[in-house]
MOPAC internal coordinates of N, CA, C and O (Angstrom, degrees):
PM7 1SCF
backbone

  N    0.0000 0     0.00 0     0.00 0    0    0    0
  C    1.5291 1     0.00 0     0.00 0    1    0    0
  C    1.4502 1   115.41 1     0.00 0    2    1    0
  O    1.2310 1   118.59 1   -48.89 1    3    2    1
  N    1.3056 1   120.29 1   131.11 1    3    2    1
  C    1.4199 1   121.90 1   172.31 1    5    3    2
  C    1.5261 1   111.32 1  -106.53 1    6    5    3
  O    1.2310 1   119.35 1   -67.50 1    7    6    5
  N    1.3185 1   118.84 1   112.50 1    7    6    5
  C    1.3972 1   116.09 1  -178.11 1    9    7    6
  C    1.5762 1   115.76 1   -61.82 1   10    9    7
  O    1.2310 1   120.97 1   162.11 1   11   10    9
  N    1.2454 1   115.76 1   -17.89 1   11   10    9
  C    1.4924 1   121.47 1   179.70 1   13   11   10
  C    1.4483 1   115.61 1  -103.39 1   14   13   11
  O    1.2310 1   119.82 1  -172.19 1   15   14   13
  N    1.3594 1   117.95 1     7.81 1   15   14   13
  C    1.4708 1   118.65 1  -179.11 1   17   15   14
  C    1.4530 1   114.90 1    64.19 1   18   17   15
  O    1.2310 1   119.68 1  -158.79 1   19   18   17
  N    1.4156 1   118.22 1    21.21 1   19   18   17
  C    1.3389 1   118.75 1  -176.63 1   21   19   18
  C    1.4906 1   119.01 1   101.57 1   22   21   19
  O    1.2310 1   120.91 1   156.65 1   23   22   21
  N    1.3322 1   115.87 1   -23.35 1   23   22   21
  C    1.5323 1   120.59 1  -176.27 1   25   23   22
  C    1.5328 1   109.74 1  -158.43 1   26   25   23
  O    1.2310 1   122.32 1   -47.65 1   27   26   25
  N    1.3137 1   113.16 1   132.35 1   27   26   25
  C    1.5326 1   116.65 1   175.33 1   29   27   26
  C    1.5436 1   112.70 1   -78.73 1   30   29   27
  O    1.2310 1   121.37 1   172.15 1   31   30   29
  N    1.3300 1   114.98 1    -7.85 1   31   30   29
  C    1.4743 1   122.95 1   179.84 1   33   31   30
  C    1.5118 1   113.47 1   -98.14 1   34   33   31
  O    1.2310 1   121.16 1  -179.41 1   35   34   33
  N    1.2457 1   115.39 1     0.59 1   35   34   33
  C    1.5353 1   117.66 1   179.47 1   37   35   34
  C    1.5749 1   111.02 1   -62.14 1   38   37   35
  O    1.2310 1   122.76 1   -27.90 1   39   38   37
  N    1.2842 1   112.31 1   152.10 1   39   38   37
  C    1.5352 1   116.48 1  -175.67 1   41   39   38
  C    1.4949 1   112.96 1   -61.05 1   42   41   39
  O    1.2310 1   121.41 1   151.37 1   43   42   41
  N    1.3320 1   114.91 1   -28.63 1   43   42   41
  C    1.5200 1   115.89 1  -177.76 1   45   43   42
  C    1.5303 1   112.06 1   -59.28 1   46   45   43
  O    1.2310 1   119.38 1   154.95 1   47   46   45
  N    1.2512 1   118.80 1   -25.05 1   47   46   45
  C    1.5585 1   120.79 1   174.04 1   49   47   46
  C    1.4890 1   111.24 1   -69.34 1   50   49   47
  O    1.2310 1   116.65 1   163.22 1   51   50   49
  N    1.2751 1   123.97 1   -16.78 1   51   50   49
  C    1.4005 1   123.50 1   173.43 1   53   51   50
  C    1.5281 1   110.98 1   -84.07 1   54   53   51
  O    1.2310 1   120.40 1   161.47 1   55   54   53
  N    1.3194 1   116.85 1   -18.53 1   55   54   53
  C    1.4609 1   121.71 1  -169.45 1   57   55   54
  C    1.5628 1   106.12 1  -105.57 1   58   57   55
  O    1.2310 1   118.53 1   151.94 1   59   58   57
  N    1.3253 1   120.40 1   -28.06 1   59   58   57
  C    1.4231 1   123.07 1  -173.17 1   61   59   58
  C    1.5500 1   109.64 1  -119.67 1   62   61   59
  O    1.2310 1   122.62 1   -46.88 1   63   62   61
  N    1.4039 1   112.58 1   133.12 1   63   62   61
  C    1.4462 1   116.82 1   177.25 1   65   63   62
  C    1.5152 1   108.90 1  -112.07 1   66   65   63
  O    1.2310 1   118.88 1   -83.01 1   67   66   65
  N    1.3318 1   119.74 1    96.99 1   67   66   65
  C    1.4494 1   123.72 1   179.70 1   69   67   66
  C    1.4596 1   116.68 1   -63.38 1   70   69   67
  O    1.2310 1   120.29 1   172.18 1   71   70   69
  N    1.3470 1   117.05 1    -7.82 1   71   70   69
  C    1.5479 1   118.18 1   174.39 1   73   71   70
  C    1.4202 1   111.45 1   -64.22 1   74   73   71
  O    1.2310 1   117.76 1   163.78 1   75   74   73
  N    1.3349 1   121.87 1   -16.22 1   75   74   73
  C    1.4908 1   118.87 1   177.41 1   77   75   74
  C    1.4935 1   114.49 1   -64.70 1   78   77   75
  O    1.2310 1   119.61 1   163.60 1   79   78   77
  N    1.4286 1   118.35 1   -16.40 1   79   78   77
  C    1.3721 1   121.29 1   175.88 1   81   79   78
  C    1.5302 1   114.57 1   -85.30 1   82   81   79
  O    1.2310 1   120.55 1  -174.05 1   83   82   81
  N    1.3770 1   116.56 1     5.95 1   83   82   81
  C    1.4359 1   120.60 1  -177.73 1   85   83   82
  C    1.4709 1   112.73 1  -120.30 1   86   85   83
  O    1.2310 1   120.09 1   -29.80 1   87   86   85
  N    1.3156 1   117.43 1   150.20 1   87   86   85
  C    1.4471 1   122.69 1  -176.24 1   89   87   86
  C    1.5747 1   110.98 1   -66.86 1   90   89   87
  O    1.2310 1   119.30 1   139.17 1   91   90   89
  N    1.2598 1   118.93 1   -40.83 1   91   90   89
  C    1.4597 1   123.11 1   179.49 1   93   91   90
  C    1.5443 1   106.87 1  -133.64 1   94   93   91
  O    1.2310 1   123.49 1  -118.77 1   95   94   93
  N    1.3712 1   110.91 1    61.23 1   95   94   93
  C    1.5136 1   120.34 1  -177.61 1   97   95   94
  C    1.4450 1   114.92 1   -61.22 1   98   97   95
  O    1.2310 1   119.06 1   151.60 1   99   98   97
  N    1.3844 1   119.40 1   -28.40 1   99   98   97
  C    1.4983 1   123.62 1   175.63 1  101   99   98
  C    1.4162 1   118.68 1   -48.91 1  102  101   99
  O    1.2310 1   122.10 1   151.95 1  103  102  101
  N    1.3783 1   113.58 1   -28.05 1  103  102  101
  C    1.5509 1   117.62 1   179.04 1  105  103  102
  C    1.5074 1   115.15 1   -73.87 1  106  105  103
  O    1.2310 1   119.72 1   161.27 1  107  106  105
  N    1.3836 1   118.13 1   -18.73 1  107  106  105
  C    1.3485 1   122.58 1  -173.39 1  109  107  106
  C    1.5113 1   112.99 1  -112.97 1  110  109  107
  O    1.2310 1   117.72 1   -22.96 1  111  110  109
  N    1.3623 1   121.95 1   157.04 1  111  110  109
  C    1.3266 1   127.99 1   172.52 1  113  111  110
  C    1.5549 1   110.95 1   -71.57 1  114  113  111
  O    1.2310 1   120.80 1   -17.22 1  115  114  113
  N    1.3737 1   116.08 1   162.78 1  115  114  113
  C    1.4844 1   117.87 1   174.36 1  117  115  114
  C    1.4872 1   108.25 1   -58.12 1  118  117  115
  O    1.2310 1   117.51 1   140.09 1  119  118  117
  N    1.2994 1   122.35 1   -39.91 1  119  118  117
  C    1.4796 1   122.66 1  -174.72 1  121  119  118
  C    1.5533 1   105.24 1   -68.82 1  122  121  119
  O    1.2310 1   118.43 1   136.64 1  123  122  121
  N    1.2811 1   120.59 1   -43.36 1  123  122  121
  C    1.4164 1   121.52 1  -176.94 1  125  123  122
  C    1.6555 1   105.56 1   -63.47 1  126  125  123
  O    1.2310 1   120.72 1   131.27 1  127  126  125
  N    1.2602 1   116.24 1   -48.73 1  127  126  125
  C    1.4210 1   118.20 1  -178.58 1  129  127  126
  C    1.5719 1   112.55 1   -57.12 1  130  129  127
  O    1.2310 1   121.82 1   135.23 1  131  130  129
  N    1.3125 1   114.13 1   -44.77 1  131  130  129
  C    1.4700 1   116.25 1   179.95 1  133  131  130
  C    1.6328 1   109.73 1   -60.39 1  134  133  131
  O    1.2310 1   121.99 1   134.09 1  135  134  133
  N    1.3035 1   113.80 1   -45.91 1  135  134  133
  C    1.5013 1   117.49 1   175.42 1  137  135  134
  C    1.5270 1   113.00 1   -58.61 1  138  137  135
  O    1.2310 1   118.46 1   136.18 1  139  138  137
  N    1.3104 1   120.54 1   -43.82 1  139  138  137
  C    1.4291 1   125.94 1  -179.69 1  141  139  138
  C    1.6421 1   108.01 1   -63.40 1  142  141  139
  O    1.2310 1   122.00 1   133.98 1  143  142  141
  N    1.3409 1   113.77 1   -46.02 1  143  142  141
  C    1.5314 1   117.85 1  -177.46 1  145  143  142
  C    1.4204 1   112.72 1   -68.82 1  146  145  143
  O    1.2310 1   121.08 1   151.17 1  147  146  145
  N    1.3751 1   115.54 1   -28.83 1  147  146  145
  C    1.4749 1   120.59 1  -175.12 1  149  147  146
  C    1.6107 1   113.83 1   -61.61 1  150  149  147
  O    1.2310 1   123.05 1   164.80 1  151  150  149
  N    1.3583 1   111.77 1   -15.20 1  151  150  149
  C    1.4761 1   117.56 1   179.06 1  153  151  150
  C    1.5368 1   109.53 1   -77.68 1  154  153  151
  O    1.2310 1   121.63 1   163.10 1  155  154  153
  N    1.4287 1   114.49 1   -16.90 1  155  154  153
  C    1.5150 1   118.47 1  -171.65 1  157  155  154
  C    1.5418 1   108.38 1  -116.59 1  158  157  155
  O    1.2310 1   116.83 1   172.77 1  159  158  157
  N    1.3046 1   123.63 1    -7.23 1  159  158  157
  C    1.3950 1   125.95 1  -172.06 1  161  159  158
  C    1.5023 1   115.86 1  -121.66 1  162  161  159
  O    1.2310 1   116.19 1  -117.01 1  163  162  161
  N    1.2629 1   124.84 1    62.99 1  163  162  161
  C    1.5147 1   130.36 1    10.10 1  165  163  162
  C    1.4846 1   110.08 1   -86.05 1  166  165  163
  O    1.2310 1   120.38 1    -6.15 1  167  166  165
  N    1.3664 1   116.87 1   173.85 1  167  166  165
  C    1.4259 1   115.31 1  -178.84 1  169  167  166
  C    1.4992 1   115.84 1   -68.95 1  170  169  167
  O    1.2310 1   122.61 1   -44.88 1  171  170  169
  N    1.3534 1   112.60 1   135.12 1  171  170  169
  C    1.4302 1   120.43 1  -171.99 1  173  171  170
  C    1.5834 1   109.48 1  -135.24 1  174  173  171
  O    1.2310 1   118.81 1   -32.53 1  175  174  173
  N    1.2620 1   119.87 1   147.47 1  175  174  173
  C    1.4823 1   119.38 1   172.75 1  177  175  174
  C    1.4859 1   115.33 1   -93.52 1  178  177  175
  O    1.2310 1   121.78 1   161.57 1  179  178  177
  N    1.3188 1   114.19 1   -18.43 1  179  178  177
  C    1.5030 1   114.59 1  -179.82 1  181  179  178
  C    1.5333 1   107.73 1  -155.12 1  182  181  179
  O    1.2310 1   123.77 1   -26.31 1  183  182  181
  N    1.2929 1   110.37 1   153.69 1  183  182  181
  C    1.5995 1   116.28 1   176.38 1  185  183  182
  C    1.4805 1   103.35 1  -141.01 1  186  185  183
  O    1.2310 1   123.72 1   -46.87 1  187  186  185
  N    1.3605 1   110.47 1   133.13 1  187  186  185
  C    1.4075 1   120.67 1  -179.51 1  189  187  186
  C    1.6051 1   111.69 1   -88.65 1  190  189  187
  O    1.2310 1   118.46 1   -46.08 1  191  190  189
  N    1.3436 1   120.54 1   133.92 1  191  190  189
  C    1.4490 1   123.03 1  -178.97 1  193  191  190
  C    1.5563 1   104.64 1  -128.23 1  194  193  191
  O    1.2310 1   120.35 1   -19.29 1  195  194  193
  N    1.2703 1   116.93 1   160.71 1  195  194  193
  C    1.5206 1   120.99 1   170.59 1  197  195  194
  C    1.4798 1   106.49 1  -140.98 1  198  197  195
  O    1.2310 1   121.14 1   -36.29 1  199  198  197
  N    1.2802 1   115.42 1   143.71 1  199  198  197
  C    1.4717 1   118.90 1   179.30 1  201  199  198
  C    1.5767 1   106.08 1  -156.56 1  202  201  199
  O    1.2310 1   121.17 1   -25.91 1  203  202  201
  N    1.2805 1   115.38 1   154.09 1  203  202  201
  C    1.4874 1   119.94 1   164.34 1  205  203  202
  C    1.4422 1   115.41 1   -98.76 1  206  205  203
  O    1.2310 1   122.08 1   177.41 1  207  206  205
  N    1.4116 1   113.62 1    -2.59 1  207  206  205
  C    1.5118 1   118.07 1  -176.38 1  209  207  206
  C    1.5586 1   111.73 1  -111.38 1  210  209  207
  O    1.2310 1   118.18 1   -61.65 1  211  210  209
  N    1.2641 1   121.07 1   118.35 1  211  210  209
  C    1.4218 1   119.99 1  -179.98 1  213  211  210
  C    1.5256 1   113.31 1   -63.19 1  214  213  211
  O    1.2310 1   118.89 1   151.35 1  215  214  213
  N    1.3472 1   119.72 1   -28.65 1  215  214  213
  C    1.4104 1   120.36 1   170.96 1  217  215  214
  C    1.4714 1   116.86 1   -61.53 1  218  217  215
  O    1.2310 1   120.19 1   145.18 1  219  218  217
  N    1.2740 1   117.25 1   -34.82 1  219  218  217
  C    1.4385 1   120.36 1   178.17 1  221  219  218
  C    1.5536 1   107.27 1   -66.78 1  222  221  219
  O    1.2310 1   119.01 1   129.46 1  223  222  221
  N    1.2530 1   119.49 1   -50.54 1  223  222  221
  C    1.4951 1   122.32 1  -179.38 1  225  223  222
  C    1.5518 1   108.16 1   -59.34 1  226  225  223
  O    1.2310 1   118.85 1   138.63 1  227  226  225
  N    1.3417 1   119.79 1   -41.37 1  227  226  225
  C    1.4815 1   124.82 1   174.78 1  229  227  226
  C    1.5286 1   110.52 1   -53.22 1  230  229  227
  O    1.2310 1   120.16 1   128.73 1  231  230  229
  N    1.3613 1   117.30 1   -51.27 1  231  230  229
  C    1.4082 1   121.51 1   177.48 1  233  231  230
  C    1.5669 1   112.45 1   -54.14 1  234  233  231
  O    1.2310 1   122.03 1   131.19 1  235  234  233
  N    1.3568 1   113.72 1   -48.81 1  235  234  233
  C    1.4970 1   114.95 1  -177.33 1  237  235  234
  C    1.5490 1   108.72 1   -64.71 1  238  237  235
  O    1.2310 1   118.53 1   136.68 1  239  238  237
  N    1.3038 1   120.40 1   -43.32 1  239  238  237
  C    1.4301 1   121.72 1  -176.57 1  241  239  238
  C    1.6064 1   105.33 1   -63.73 1  242  241  239
  O    1.2310 1   117.42 1   147.13 1  243  242  241
  N    1.2706 1   122.52 1   -32.87 1  243  242  241
  C    1.4935 1   127.52 1  -179.69 1  245  243  242
  C    1.5922 1   106.98 1   -64.65 1  246  245  243
  O    1.2310 1   122.09 1   152.62 1  247  246  245
  N    1.2802 1   113.60 1   -27.38 1  247  246  245
  C    1.5478 1   118.52 1  -174.29 1  249  247  246
  C    1.5062 1   106.20 1   -74.86 1  250  249  247
  O    1.2310 1   116.57 1   163.21 1  251  250  249
  N    1.2147 1   124.13 1   -16.79 1  251  250  249
  C    1.4438 1   122.81 1  -177.94 1  253  251  250
  C    1.5708 1   110.47 1   -72.73 1  254  253  251
  O    1.2310 1   119.73 1   164.54 1  255  254  253
  N    1.2611 1   118.11 1   -15.46 1  255  254  253
  C    1.4744 1   121.41 1   173.33 1  257  255  254
  C    1.4473 1   112.38 1   -71.96 1  258  257  255
  O    1.2310 1   118.49 1   159.32 1  259  258  257
  N    1.3676 1   120.49 1   -20.68 1  259  258  257
  C    1.4736 1   124.95 1   178.70 1  261  259  258
  C    1.5767 1   110.56 1   -65.38 1  262  261  259
  O    1.2310 1   122.72 1   -42.34 1  263  262  261
  N    1.3819 1   112.39 1   137.66 1  263  262  261
  C    1.4862 1   116.89 1   179.19 1  265  263  262
  C    1.4926 1   106.84 1  -103.41 1  266  265  263
  O    1.2310 1   123.02 1   -47.63 1  267  266  265
  N    1.4347 1   111.82 1   132.37 1  267  266  265
  C    1.4953 1   114.33 1  -174.90 1  269  267  266
  C    1.5330 1   108.74 1   -83.13 1  270  269  267
  O    1.2310 1   122.34 1   -33.66 1  271  270  269
  N    1.3142 1   113.13 1   146.34 1  271  270  269
  C    1.4896 1   120.45 1  -179.66 1  273  271  270
  C    1.5632 1   104.25 1   -91.07 1  274  273  271
  O    1.2310 1   123.71 1   -88.37 1  275  274  273
  N    1.3247 1   110.48 1    91.63 1  275  274  273
  C    1.4964 1   117.41 1  -177.52 1  277  275  274
  C    1.5594 1   116.25 1   -50.78 1  278  277  275
  O    1.2310 1   119.90 1   139.60 1  279  278  277
  N    1.3449 1   117.81 1   -40.40 1  279  278  277
  C    1.3695 1   116.79 1   178.16 1  281  279  278
  C    1.5234 1   116.43 1   -64.25 1  282  281  279
  O    1.2310 1   121.35 1   148.39 1  283  282  281
  N    1.3179 1   115.02 1   -31.61 1  283  282  281
  C    1.5169 1   117.90 1   174.98 1  285  283  282
  C    1.5737 1   106.01 1   -68.32 1  286  285  283
  O    1.2310 1   120.64 1   131.41 1  287  286  285
  N    1.3206 1   116.39 1   -48.59 1  287  286  285
  C    1.4477 1   120.01 1  -177.28 1  289  287  286
  C    1.5685 1   107.94 1   -56.25 1  290  289  287
  O    1.2310 1   118.92 1   129.50 1  291  290  289
  N    1.2306 1   119.66 1   -50.50 1  291  290  289
  C    1.4482 1   121.56 1   179.87 1  293  291  290
  C    1.5683 1   113.47 1   -56.67 1  294  293  291
  O    1.2310 1   123.30 1   142.57 1  295  294  293
  N    1.2634 1   111.27 1   -37.43 1  295  294  293
  C    1.5450 1   113.07 1  -177.99 1  297  295  294
  C    1.5444 1   108.24 1   -76.60 1  298  297  295
  O    1.2310 1   120.47 1   148.25 1  299  298  297
  N    1.3285 1   116.70 1   -31.75 1  299  298  297
  C    1.5072 1   118.57 1   176.78 1  301  299  298
  C    1.5669 1   107.12 1   -68.23 1  302  301  299
  O    1.2310 1   119.77 1   139.81 1  303  302  301
  N    1.2798 1   118.05 1   -40.19 1  303  302  301
  C    1.5139 1   119.38 1   178.37 1  305  303  302
  C    1.5624 1   112.37 1   -60.44 1  306  305  303
  O    1.2310 1   124.18 1   138.49 1  307  306  305
  N    1.3576 1   109.58 1   -41.51 1  307  306  305
  C    1.4990 1   116.45 1   178.76 1  309  307  306
  C    1.4589 1   112.50 1   -60.84 1  310  309  307
  O    1.2310 1   121.60 1   132.57 1  311  310  309
  N    1.4009 1   114.54 1   -47.43 1  311  310  309
  C    1.5005 1   115.89 1   176.79 1  313  311  310
  C    1.5032 1   113.07 1   -59.28 1  314  313  311
  O    1.2310 1   120.32 1   144.05 1  315  314  313
  N    1.2671 1   116.99 1   -35.95 1  315  314  313
  C    1.4648 1   120.04 1  -178.52 1  317  315  314
  C    1.6211 1   107.72 1   -68.08 1  318  317  315
  O    1.2310 1   121.60 1   135.73 1  319  318  317
  N    1.2868 1   114.55 1   -44.27 1  319  318  317
  C    1.5081 1   116.67 1   179.60 1  321  319  318
  C    1.5305 1   110.23 1   -65.37 1  322  321  319
  O    1.2310 1   119.19 1   139.94 1  323  322  321
  N    1.2764 1   119.14 1   -40.06 1  323  322  321
  C    1.3598 1   123.59 1  -177.14 1  325  323  322
  C    1.6039 1   110.56 1   -67.76 1  326  325  323
  O    1.2310 1   121.28 1   145.48 1  327  326  325
  N    1.3521 1   115.15 1   -34.52 1  327  326  325
  C    1.4224 1   122.60 1   179.45 1  329  327  326
  C    1.5454 1   108.98 1   -71.11 1  330  329  327
  O    1.2310 1   118.60 1   142.07 1  331  330  329
  N    1.3842 1   120.27 1   -37.93 1  331  330  329
  C    1.3610 1   121.68 1  -177.48 1  333  331  330
  C    1.5464 1   115.36 1   -74.73 1  334  333  331
  O    1.2310 1   121.09 1   167.06 1  335  334  333
  N    1.3040 1   115.51 1   -12.94 1  335  334  333
  C    1.4778 1   120.63 1  -178.41 1  337  335  334
  C    1.5034 1   107.11 1   -80.61 1  338  337  335
  O    1.2310 1   120.10 1   180.00 1  339  338  337

């Protein structure tokens, strides 16, 4: 799974704010929020990332401090299930 759909510069990130999945998402960037939420949409124990830039990896590690808003995640999952039926 790629939490960024292959690119953090894709136009979807101008239209979607993944911080809504976090309790205090305003502290994190959209990229950090997408990375943090990716552990829960669906639930995952690990995510692989690759980068040539240490600052990029540092930003992603910093995202792990974000707390996921479980109620929002559950509602999102329900919407996905309802849509697939």
